The first five atom37 places (N, CA, C, CB, O) and aatype in JSON, in Angstrom:
{
  "aatype": [12, 10, 16, 10, 1, 10, 18, 12, 10, 5, 1, 9, 16, 0, 12, 10, 12, 0, 14, 10, 19, 12, 7, 8, 10, 0, 19, 12, 9, 18, 0, 9, 5, 7, 7, 10, 3, 16, 0, 6, 9, 10, 7, 1, 16, 5, 7, 15, 19, 19, 17, 13, 10, 13, 18, 7, 9, 13, 19, 19, 0, 19, 0, 9, 8, 7, 0, 9, 7, 10, 1, 16, 9, 9, 8, 6, 17, 7, 7, 19, 1, 7, 0, 7, 10, 6, 0, 19, 12, 17, 19, 16, 7, 19, 9, 10, 10, 7, 10, 7, 0, 1, 0, 19, 17, 15, 19, 16, 13, 0, 0, 7, 10, 7, 0],
  "atom_mask": [
    [1, 1, 1, 1, 1],
    [1, 1, 1, 1, 1],
    [1, 1, 1, 1, 1],
    [1, 1, 1, 1, 1],
    [1, 1, 1, 1, 1],
    [1, 1, 1, 1, 1],
    [1, 1, 1, 1, 1],
    [1, 1, 1, 1, 1],
    [1, 1, 1, 1, 1],
    [1, 1, 1, 1, 1],
    [1, 1, 1, 1, 1],
    [1, 1, 1, 1, 1],
    [1, 1, 1, 1, 1],
    [1, 1, 1, 1, 1],
    [1, 1, 1, 1, 1],
    [1, 1, 1, 1, 1],
    [1, 1, 1, 1, 1],
    [1, 1, 1, 1, 1],
    [1, 1, 1, 1, 1],
    [1, 1, 1, 1, 1],
    [1, 1, 1, 1, 1],
    [1, 1, 1, 1, 1],
    [1, 1, 1, 0, 1],
    [1, 1, 1, 1, 1],
    [1, 1, 1, 1, 1],
    [1, 1, 1, 1, 1],
    [1, 1, 1, 1, 1],
    [1, 1, 1, 1, 1],
    [1, 1, 1, 1, 1],
    [1, 1, 1, 1, 1],
    [1, 1, 1, 1, 1],
    [1, 1, 1, 1, 1],
    [1, 1, 1, 1, 1],
    [1, 1, 1, 0, 1],
    [1, 1, 1, 0, 1],
    [1, 1, 1, 1, 1],
    [1, 1, 1, 1, 1],
    [1, 1, 1, 1, 1],
    [1, 1, 1, 1, 1],
    [1, 1, 1, 1, 1],
    [1, 1, 1, 1, 1],
    [1, 1, 1, 1, 1],
    [1, 1, 1, 0, 1],
    [1, 1, 1, 1, 1],
    [1, 1, 1, 1, 1],
    [1, 1, 1, 1, 1],
    [1, 1, 1, 0, 1],
    [1, 1, 1, 1, 1],
    [1, 1, 1, 1, 1],
    [1, 1, 1, 1, 1],
    [1, 1, 1, 1, 1],
    [1, 1, 1, 1, 1],
    [1, 1, 1, 1, 1],
    [1, 1, 1, 1, 1],
    [1, 1, 1, 1, 1],
    [1, 1, 1, 0, 1],
    [1, 1, 1, 1, 1],
    [1, 1, 1, 1, 1],
    [1, 1, 1, 1, 1],
    [1, 1, 1, 1, 1],
    [1, 1, 1, 1, 1],
    [1, 1, 1, 1, 1],
    [1, 1, 1, 1, 1],
    [1, 1, 1, 1, 1],
    [1, 1, 1, 1, 1],
    [1, 1, 1, 0, 1],
    [1, 1, 1, 1, 1],
    [1, 1, 1, 1, 1],
    [1, 1, 1, 0, 1],
    [1, 1, 1, 1, 1],
    [1, 1, 1, 1, 1],
    [1, 1, 1, 1, 1],
    [1, 1, 1, 1, 1],
    [1, 1, 1, 1, 1],
    [1, 1, 1, 1, 1],
    [1, 1, 1, 1, 1],
    [1, 1, 1, 1, 1],
    [1, 1, 1, 0, 1],
    [1, 1, 1, 0, 1],
    [1, 1, 1, 1, 1],
    [1, 1, 1, 1, 1],
    [1, 1, 1, 0, 1],
    [1, 1, 1, 1, 1],
    [1, 1, 1, 0, 1],
    [1, 1, 1, 1, 1],
    [1, 1, 1, 1, 1],
    [1, 1, 1, 1, 1],
    [1, 1, 1, 1, 1],
    [1, 1, 1, 1, 1],
    [1, 1, 1, 1, 1],
    [1, 1, 1, 1, 1],
    [1, 1, 1, 1, 1],
    [1, 1, 1, 0, 1],
    [1, 1, 1, 1, 1],
    [1, 1, 1, 1, 1],
    [1, 1, 1, 1, 1],
    [1, 1, 1, 1, 1],
    [1, 1, 1, 0, 1],
    [1, 1, 1, 1, 1],
    [1, 1, 1, 0, 1],
    [1, 1, 1, 1, 1],
    [1, 1, 1, 1, 1],
    [1, 1, 1, 1, 1],
    [1, 1, 1, 1, 1],
    [1, 1, 1, 1, 1],
    [1, 1, 1, 1, 1],
    [1, 1, 1, 1, 1],
    [1, 1, 1, 1, 1],
    [1, 1, 1, 1, 1],
    [1, 1, 1, 1, 1],
    [1, 1, 1, 1, 1],
    [1, 1, 1, 0, 1],
    [1, 1, 1, 1, 1],
    [1, 1, 1, 0, 1],
    [1, 1, 1, 1, 1]
  ],
  "atom_positions": [
    [[30.97, 20.8, -50.39], [30.68, 20.31, -51.72], [29.36, 19.53, -51.76], [31.83, 19.42, -52.21], [28.6, 19.64, -52.73]],
    [[29.1, 18.76, -50.71], [27.84, 18.02, -50.64], [26.65, 18.97, -50.65], [27.8, 17.14, -49.39], [25.65, 18.72, -51.32]],
    [[26.78, 20.06, -49.91], [25.69, 21.03, -49.84], [25.39, 21.63, -51.22], [26.04, 22.14, -48.85], [24.23, 21.81, -51.57]],
    [[26.42, 21.92, -51.99], [26.23, 22.45, -53.33], [25.53, 21.41, -54.22], [27.58, 22.87, -53.95], [24.63, 21.75, -54.99]],
    [[25.95, 20.16, -54.13], [25.32, 19.1, -54.93], [23.85, 18.93, -54.56], [26.07, 17.77, -54.73], [23.0, 18.79, -55.44]],
    [[23.55, 18.96, -53.28], [22.16, 18.84, -52.85], [21.35, 20.04, -53.31], [22.08, 18.7, -51.34], [20.2, 19.89, -53.72]],
    [[21.94, 21.23, -53.23], [21.28, 22.45, -53.69], [20.93, 22.32, -55.17], [22.17, 23.69, -53.45], [19.8, 22.61, -55.57]],
    [[21.89, 21.89, -55.97], [21.66, 21.75, -57.41], [20.63, 20.65, -57.7], [22.98, 21.43, -58.14], [19.77, 20.83, -58.57]],
    [[20.71, 19.54, -56.99], [19.75, 18.45, -57.18], [18.34, 18.9, -56.84], [20.14, 17.24, -56.32], [17.38, 18.54, -57.52]],
    [[18.21, 19.69, -55.79], [16.88, 20.19, -55.43], [16.35, 21.12, -56.51], [16.92, 20.91, -54.07], [15.15, 21.09, -56.81]],
    [[17.19, 21.95, -57.09], [16.76, 22.85, -58.15], [16.37, 22.08, -59.4], [17.86, 23.87, -58.49], [15.41, 22.43, -60.08]],
    [[17.11, 21.02, -59.7], [16.79, 20.18, -60.86], [15.45, 19.48, -60.67], [17.9, 19.14, -61.1], [14.63, 19.42, -61.59]],
    [[15.22, 18.95, -59.47], [13.93, 18.29, -59.22], [12.78, 19.3, -59.26], [13.95, 17.57, -57.86], [11.67, 18.96, -59.67]],
    [[13.03, 20.54, -58.84], [11.99, 21.57, -58.93], [11.64, 21.85, -60.39], [12.46, 22.88, -58.22], [10.47, 22.0, -60.72]],
    [[12.65, 21.93, -61.25], [12.39, 22.16, -62.67], [11.64, 20.99, -63.29], [13.71, 22.39, -63.42], [10.82, 21.17, -64.19]],
    [[11.93, 19.8, -62.82], [11.23, 18.61, -63.31], [9.79, 18.58, -62.8], [11.98, 17.33, -62.88], [8.87, 18.21, -63.54]],
    [[9.59, 18.96, -61.55], [8.25, 18.91, -60.95], [7.31, 19.97, -61.52], [8.35, 19.08, -59.45], [6.1, 19.73, -61.58]],
    [[7.81, 21.11, -61.93], [6.94, 22.19, -62.4], [5.99, 21.75, -63.51], [7.78, 23.36, -62.88], [4.78, 21.94, -63.38]],
    [[6.48, 21.18, -64.61], [5.53, 20.74, -65.63], [4.68, 19.56, -65.19], [6.27, 20.37, -66.89], [3.54, 19.41, -65.64]],
    [[5.22, 18.71, -64.31], [4.44, 17.58, -63.82], [3.28, 18.05, -62.95], [5.33, 16.62, -63.03], [2.18, 17.49, -63.02]],
    [[3.5, 19.06, -62.13], [2.42, 19.63, -61.32], [1.35, 20.22, -62.23], [2.96, 20.73, -60.35], [0.16, 20.01, -62.01]],
    [[1.78, 20.95, -63.25], [0.8, 21.54, -64.18], [0.0, 20.45, -64.89], [1.52, 22.43, -65.22], [-1.21, 20.58, -65.04]],
    [[0.67, 19.4, -65.3], [-0.03, 18.29, -65.94], [-1.0, 17.61, -65.0], [0.0, 0.0, 0.0], [-2.12, 17.28, -65.38]],
    [[-0.57, 17.4, -63.77], [-1.44, 16.78, -62.77], [-2.67, 17.64, -62.51], [-0.67, 16.55, -61.45], [-3.79, 17.13, -62.47]],
    [[-2.47, 18.94, -62.34], [-3.61, 19.84, -62.11], [-4.56, 19.84, -63.3], [-3.12, 21.26, -61.83], [-5.78, 19.85, -63.12]],
    [[-4.02, 19.84, -64.51], [-4.86, 19.82, -65.71], [-5.7, 18.55, -65.76], [-4.0, 19.93, -66.98], [-6.89, 18.6, -66.09]],
    [[-5.1, 17.43, -65.43], [-5.83, 16.15, -65.42], [-6.91, 16.16, -64.35], [-4.86, 14.97, -65.2], [-8.03, 15.69, -64.58]],
    [[-6.59, 16.69, -63.18], [-7.58, 16.72, -62.1], [-8.75, 17.64, -62.45], [-6.92, 17.19, -60.79], [-9.91, 17.31, -62.18]],
    [[-8.47, 18.78, -63.04], [-9.54, 19.7, -63.45], [-10.41, 19.04, -64.51], [-8.95, 21.04, -63.98], [-11.64, 19.13, -64.46]],
    [[-9.78, 18.38, -65.48], [-10.52, 17.68, -66.52], [-11.41, 16.6, -65.91], [-9.55, 17.05, -67.55], [-12.58, 16.47, -66.28]],
    [[-10.87, 15.83, -64.97], [-11.64, 14.75, -64.35], [-12.82, 15.29, -63.57], [-10.74, 13.92, -63.43], [-13.92, 14.73, -63.64]],
    [[-12.61, 16.35, -62.82], [-13.69, 16.92, -62.0], [-14.76, 17.55, -62.88], [-13.12, 17.97, -61.02], [-15.95, 17.34, -62.67]],
    [[-14.34, 18.33, -63.87], [-15.32, 18.99, -64.74], [-16.04, 17.99, -65.63], [-14.65, 20.04, -65.6], [-17.18, 18.22, -66.04]],
    [[-15.38, 16.89, -65.93], [-16.01, 15.85, -66.74], [-16.93, 14.95, -65.94], [0.0, 0.0, 0.0], [-17.61, 14.09, -66.5]],
    [[-16.96, 15.14, -64.62], [-17.83, 14.34, -63.78], [-17.38, 12.9, -63.6], [0.0, 0.0, 0.0], [-18.19, 12.03, -63.3]],
    [[-16.1, 12.65, -63.79], [-15.6, 11.28, -63.64], [-15.58, 10.87, -62.18], [-14.19, 11.15, -64.25], [-15.22, 11.66, -61.31]],
    [[-15.96, 9.63, -61.92], [-15.85, 9.13, -60.55], [-14.57, 8.29, -60.45], [-17.11, 8.28, -60.15], [-13.85, 8.13, -61.43]],
    [[-14.31, 7.78, -59.27], [-13.07, 7.04, -59.02], [-12.94, 5.83, -59.94], [-13.01, 6.58, -57.56], [-11.87, 5.58, -60.48]],
    [[-14.01, 5.1, -60.12], [-13.96, 3.91, -60.98], [-13.62, 4.27, -62.41], [-15.3, 3.16, -60.94], [-12.85, 3.57, -63.07]],
    [[-14.17, 5.36, -62.91], [-13.87, 5.78, -64.28], [-12.42, 6.24, -64.42], [-14.82, 6.91, -64.7], [-11.77, 5.96, -65.43]],
    [[-11.92, 6.94, -63.42], [-10.52, 7.39, -63.45], [-9.59, 6.18, -63.44], [-10.2, 8.32, -62.26], [-8.66, 6.1, -64.24]],
    [[-9.85, 5.24, -62.54], [-9.01, 4.03, -62.47], [-9.13, 3.21, -63.74], [-9.4, 3.18, -61.25], [-8.16, 2.58, -64.17]],
    [[-10.3, 3.21, -64.36], [-10.47, 2.51, -65.62], [-9.57, 3.07, -66.72], [0.0, 0.0, 0.0], [-9.17, 2.34, -67.62]],
    [[-9.27, 4.33, -66.63], [-8.4, 4.98, -67.62], [-6.92, 4.85, -67.27], [-8.76, 6.44, -67.75], [-6.07, 4.92, -68.16]],
    [[-6.6, 4.67, -66.0], [-5.19, 4.63, -65.61], [-4.66, 3.21, -65.46], [-4.99, 5.36, -64.31], [-3.46, 2.99, -65.63]],
    [[-5.51, 2.24, -65.16], [-5.06, 0.86, -64.96], [-4.4, 0.32, -66.23], [-6.23, -0.04, -64.53], [-4.97, 0.4, -67.32]],
    [[-3.22, -0.23, -66.08], [-2.5, -0.82, -67.2], [-1.8, 0.18, -68.1], [0.0, 0.0, 0.0], [-1.28, -0.2, -69.15]],
    [[-1.78, 1.44, -67.74], [-1.18, 2.46, -68.58], [0.27, 2.71, -68.21], [-1.98, 3.76, -68.49], [0.58, 3.17, -67.11]],
    [[1.15, 2.4, -69.14], [2.58, 2.67, -68.93], [2.83, 4.17, -68.9], [3.42, 2.0, -70.05], [3.7, 4.64, -68.17]],
    [[2.07, 4.93, -69.68], [2.25, 6.38, -69.73], [1.98, 6.99, -68.36], [1.33, 7.01, -70.8], [2.77, 7.8, -67.87]],
    [[0.85, 6.62, -67.73], [0.53, 7.17, -66.41], [1.51, 6.66, -65.37], [-0.9, 6.8, -66.0], [1.87, 7.39, -64.44]],
    [[1.96, 5.42, -65.51], [2.96, 4.88, -64.59], [4.24, 5.69, -64.67], [3.25, 3.4, -64.92], [4.81, 6.04, -63.63]],
    [[4.7, 6.0, -65.87], [5.93, 6.79, -66.02], [5.73, 8.23, -65.55], [6.38, 6.79, -67.48], [6.6, 8.77, -64.87]],
    [[4.6, 8.84, -65.91], [4.33, 10.21, -65.51], [4.37, 10.34, -63.99], [2.96, 10.67, -66.05], [5.12, 11.15, -63.44]],
    [[3.56, 9.54, -63.3], [3.5, 9.65, -61.85], [4.71, 9.02, -61.16], [2.24, 9.0, -61.34], [5.07, 9.43, -60.06]],
    [[5.33, 8.04, -61.8], [6.56, 7.47, -61.24], [7.69, 8.49, -61.19], [0.0, 0.0, 0.0], [8.39, 8.61, -60.18]],
    [[7.87, 9.22, -62.28], [8.88, 10.29, -62.32], [8.54, 11.37, -61.31], [8.99, 10.89, -63.75], [9.41, 11.89, -60.62]],
    [[7.25, 11.7, -61.24], [6.78, 12.71, -60.29], [7.14, 12.3, -58.86], [5.24, 12.91, -60.42], [7.66, 13.12, -58.09]],
    [[6.87, 11.06, -58.5], [7.14, 10.57, -57.14], [8.63, 10.61, -56.83], [6.6, 9.14, -56.97], [9.02, 11.03, -55.74]],
    [[9.46, 10.18, -57.75], [10.91, 10.2, -57.52], [11.38, 11.64, -57.29], [11.68, 9.57, -58.71], [12.15, 11.9, -56.36]],
    [[10.92, 12.56, -58.13], [11.33, 13.96, -57.99], [10.86, 14.55, -56.65], [10.76, 14.79, -59.15], [11.61, 15.26, -55.98]],
    [[9.62, 14.25, -56.28], [9.08, 14.77, -55.01], [9.84, 14.19, -53.82], [7.58, 14.43, -54.88], [10.15, 14.92, -52.87]],
    [[10.14, 12.9, -53.85], [10.87, 12.28, -52.74], [12.25, 12.92, -52.55], [11.02, 10.76, -52.97], [12.65, 13.22, -51.42]],
    [[12.95, 13.12, -53.64], [14.28, 13.75, -53.56], [14.15, 15.2, -53.1], [14.99, 13.68, -54.93], [14.86, 15.63, -52.19]],
    [[13.26, 15.94, -53.73], [13.08, 17.35, -53.42], [12.66, 17.56, -51.96], [12.04, 17.97, -54.36], [13.2, 18.41, -51.26]],
    [[11.7, 16.77, -51.51], [11.2, 16.91, -50.15], [12.24, 16.54, -49.1], [0.0, 0.0, 0.0], [12.36, 17.22, -48.08]],
    [[12.98, 15.46, -49.34], [13.99, 15.03, -48.38], [15.1, 16.07, -48.24], [14.59, 13.69, -48.81], [15.55, 16.36, -47.13]],
    [[15.54, 16.63, -49.35], [16.58, 17.65, -49.31], [16.04, 18.91, -48.62], [17.08, 17.99, -50.73], [16.74, 19.53, -47.82]],
    [[14.81, 19.28, -48.93], [14.21, 20.46, -48.3], [14.07, 20.31, -46.8], [0.0, 0.0, 0.0], [14.37, 21.25, -46.06]],
    [[13.63, 19.14, -46.34], [13.52, 18.9, -44.9], [14.9, 18.94, -44.24], [12.83, 17.54, -44.63], [15.05, 19.45, -43.13]],
    [[15.89, 18.39, -44.92], [17.27, 18.43, -44.4], [17.7, 19.88, -44.19], [18.25, 17.7, -45.36], [18.29, 20.21, -43.16]],
    [[17.42, 20.73, -45.16], [17.8, 22.14, -45.08], [17.09, 22.83, -43.92], [17.48, 22.85, -46.39], [17.72, 23.58, -43.17]],
    [[15.8, 22.59, -43.78], [15.03, 23.22, -42.69], [15.55, 22.77, -41.33], [13.54, 22.89, -42.81], [15.74, 23.59, -40.43]],
    [[15.78, 21.48, -41.17], [16.28, 20.97, -39.88], [17.65, 21.54, -39.57], [16.34, 19.42, -39.88], [17.94, 21.87, -38.42]],
    [[18.49, 21.66, -40.57], [19.83, 22.23, -40.35], [19.75, 23.72, -39.98], [20.71, 22.05, -41.62], [20.39, 24.16, -39.03]],
    [[18.95, 24.48, -40.73], [18.88, 25.93, -40.49], [18.13, 26.27, -39.21], [18.21, 26.62, -41.66], [18.56, 27.15, -38.47]],
    [[17.05, 25.6, -38.93], [16.23, 25.94, -37.77], [16.65, 25.19, -36.5], [14.78, 25.64, -38.06], [16.54, 25.72, -35.4]],
    [[17.12, 23.97, -36.68], [17.45, 23.17, -35.5], [18.93, 23.06, -35.21], [0.0, 0.0, 0.0], [19.33, 22.59, -34.15]],
    [[19.75, 23.5, -36.17], [21.19, 23.43, -35.97], [21.74, 22.01, -35.99], [0.0, 0.0, 0.0], [22.88, 21.78, -35.57]],
    [[20.95, 21.06, -36.46], [21.4, 19.67, -36.51], [22.43, 19.53, -37.62], [20.2, 18.69, -36.75], [22.29, 20.12, -38.7]],
    [[23.47, 18.74, -37.35], [24.54, 18.53, -38.31], [24.95, 17.07, -38.31], [25.76, 19.43, -38.0], [24.5, 16.28, -37.48]],
    [[25.79, 16.73, -39.25], [26.42, 15.42, -39.27], [25.51, 14.27, -39.65], [0.0, 0.0, 0.0], [24.58, 14.41, -40.45]],
    [[25.81, 13.12, -39.06], [25.13, 11.87, -39.41], [23.63, 11.92, -39.13], [25.75, 10.71, -38.66], [22.84, 11.35, -39.88]],
    [[23.23, 12.58, -38.05], [21.81, 12.68, -37.73], [21.04, 13.41, -38.81], [0.0, 0.0, 0.0], [19.93, 13.02, -39.16]],
    [[21.63, 14.47, -39.33], [21.0, 15.25, -40.38], [20.88, 14.42, -41.66], [21.81, 16.53, -40.66], [19.84, 14.43, -42.33]],
    [[21.93, 13.71, -41.99], [21.91, 12.86, -43.19], [20.91, 11.73, -43.03], [23.3, 12.3, -43.48], [20.22, 11.36, -43.99]],
    [[20.82, 11.17, -41.83], [19.86, 10.08, -41.58], [18.43, 10.55, -41.77], [20.04, 9.53, -40.16], [17.62, 9.84, -42.37]],
    [[18.11, 11.75, -41.28], [16.76, 12.29, -41.45], [16.46, 12.44, -42.93], [16.62, 13.65, -40.74], [15.36, 12.09, -43.38]],
    [[17.41, 12.94, -43.7], [17.2, 13.13, -45.13], [16.93, 11.8, -45.82], [18.41, 13.82, -45.77], [15.98, 11.67, -46.59]],
    [[17.77, 10.8, -45.55], [17.62, 9.51, -46.21], [16.35, 8.79, -45.8], [18.82, 8.63, -45.91], [15.66, 8.22, -46.64]],
    [[16.03, 8.81, -44.51], [14.81, 8.14, -44.04], [13.59, 8.81, -44.66], [14.73, 8.17, -42.49], [12.67, 8.13, -45.11]],
    [[13.57, 10.13, -44.67], [12.46, 10.87, -45.27], [12.33, 10.52, -46.75], [12.65, 12.4, -45.1], [11.23, 10.23, -47.23]],
    [[13.42, 10.53, -47.46], [13.4, 10.21, -48.89], [12.88, 8.8, -49.16], [0.0, 0.0, 0.0], [12.08, 8.6, -50.08]],
    [[13.34, 7.85, -48.38], [12.91, 6.45, -48.57], [11.42, 6.3, -48.26], [13.74, 5.5, -47.68], [10.71, 5.61, -48.99]],
    [[10.96, 6.93, -47.19], [9.54, 6.85, -46.84], [8.68, 7.48, -47.93], [9.27, 7.54, -45.49], [7.7, 6.88, -48.37]],
    [[9.04, 8.68, -48.38], [8.28, 9.34, -49.45], [8.28, 8.5, -50.73], [8.86, 10.73, -49.73], [7.25, 8.36, -51.38]],
    [[9.42, 7.97, -51.07], [9.52, 7.14, -52.27], [8.66, 5.88, -52.14], [10.98, 6.76, -52.54], [7.96, 5.51, -53.07]],
    [[8.72, 5.24, -50.99], [7.94, 4.03, -50.78], [6.44, 4.28, -50.84], [0.0, 0.0, 0.0], [5.71, 3.54, -51.51]],
    [[5.98, 5.31, -50.14], [4.55, 5.63, -50.15], [4.08, 6.05, -51.55], [4.24, 6.74, -49.15], [3.02, 5.63, -52.01]],
    [[4.88, 6.87, -52.21], [4.52, 7.32, -53.55], [4.52, 6.19, -54.55], [0.0, 0.0, 0.0], [3.63, 6.1, -55.4]],
    [[5.52, 5.31, -54.47], [5.59, 4.18, -55.39], [4.39, 3.25, -55.21], [6.9, 3.4, -55.19], [3.84, 2.73, -56.18]],
    [[3.99, 3.05, -53.97], [2.81, 2.21, -53.7], [1.56, 2.84, -54.3], [2.63, 2.0, -52.17], [0.72, 2.13, -54.87]],
    [[1.42, 4.15, -54.18], [0.26, 4.84, -54.74], [0.27, 4.74, -56.27], [0.25, 6.31, -54.3], [-0.77, 4.47, -56.88]],
    [[1.42, 4.95, -56.89], [1.51, 4.88, -58.35], [1.17, 3.46, -58.81], [2.93, 5.29, -58.83], [0.42, 3.29, -59.77]],
    [[1.72, 2.47, -58.15], [1.44, 1.08, -58.51], [-0.06, 0.78, -58.37], [2.27, 0.11, -57.63], [-0.65, 0.13, -59.23]],
    [[-0.67, 1.25, -57.3], [-2.09, 1.0, -57.06], [-2.97, 1.61, -58.14], [-2.49, 1.54, -55.71], [-3.97, 1.02, -58.55]],
    [[-2.6, 2.79, -58.6], [-3.42, 3.51, -59.58], [-3.2, 2.98, -61.0], [-3.12, 5.0, -59.52], [-4.09, 3.09, -61.84]],
    [[-2.02, 2.42, -61.27], [-1.73, 2.03, -62.64], [-1.73, 0.53, -62.91], [-0.41, 2.58, -63.01], [-2.16, 0.11, -63.99]],
    [[-1.28, -0.29, -61.98], [-1.12, -1.71, -62.31], [-1.65, -2.7, -61.29], [0.29, -1.99, -62.51], [-1.58, -3.9, -61.55]],
    [[-2.18, -2.29, -60.18], [-2.53, -3.25, -59.13], [-3.96, -3.76, -59.23], [-2.31, -2.61, -57.79], [-4.48, -4.3, -58.24]],
    [[-4.61, -3.62, -60.34], [-5.99, -4.09, -60.46], [-6.06, -5.6, -60.2], [-6.55, -3.76, -61.88], [-5.32, -6.39, -60.78]],
    [[-6.95, -5.96, -59.32], [-7.14, -7.37, -59.02], [-6.14, -7.95, -58.04], [0.0, 0.0, 0.0], [-6.2, -9.14, -57.73]],
    [[-5.22, -7.13, -57.56], [-4.22, -7.63, -56.6], [-4.58, -7.27, -55.17], [-2.85, -7.07, -56.94], [-3.8, -7.53, -54.25]],
    [[-5.74, -6.68, -54.97], [-6.17, -6.32, -53.62], [-5.53, -5.06, -53.1], [0.0, 0.0, 0.0], [-5.6, -4.78, -51.9]],
    [[-4.9, -4.29, -53.96], [-4.27, -3.04, -53.5], [-5.2, -1.87, -53.68], [-2.97, -2.78, -54.24], [-4.84, -0.74, -53.34]]
  ]
}
């Protein structure tokens, strides 16, 4: 039953990530073609709740999706089962979430905080 729930959760996060990836790519293409530099991009994202929510949701979806995917690969290719497999999934998810959350915070709200 857990495997089915994880399978469904991974599919849901994939559906959530698809439009977010397209939005991210569109923004990156716009920034590059517009000749924006890092300071100009940060000037537009700092203090923006919209960008915080956009990339925050993106990070949560990626962390969940990636952790479940790695769990599946380790199980299928390495034959790992049980608590070790679950630990890898949770540790991976927490690390991805932590790194992504720090990046989102830095790009949207950490101006002047040395981040």
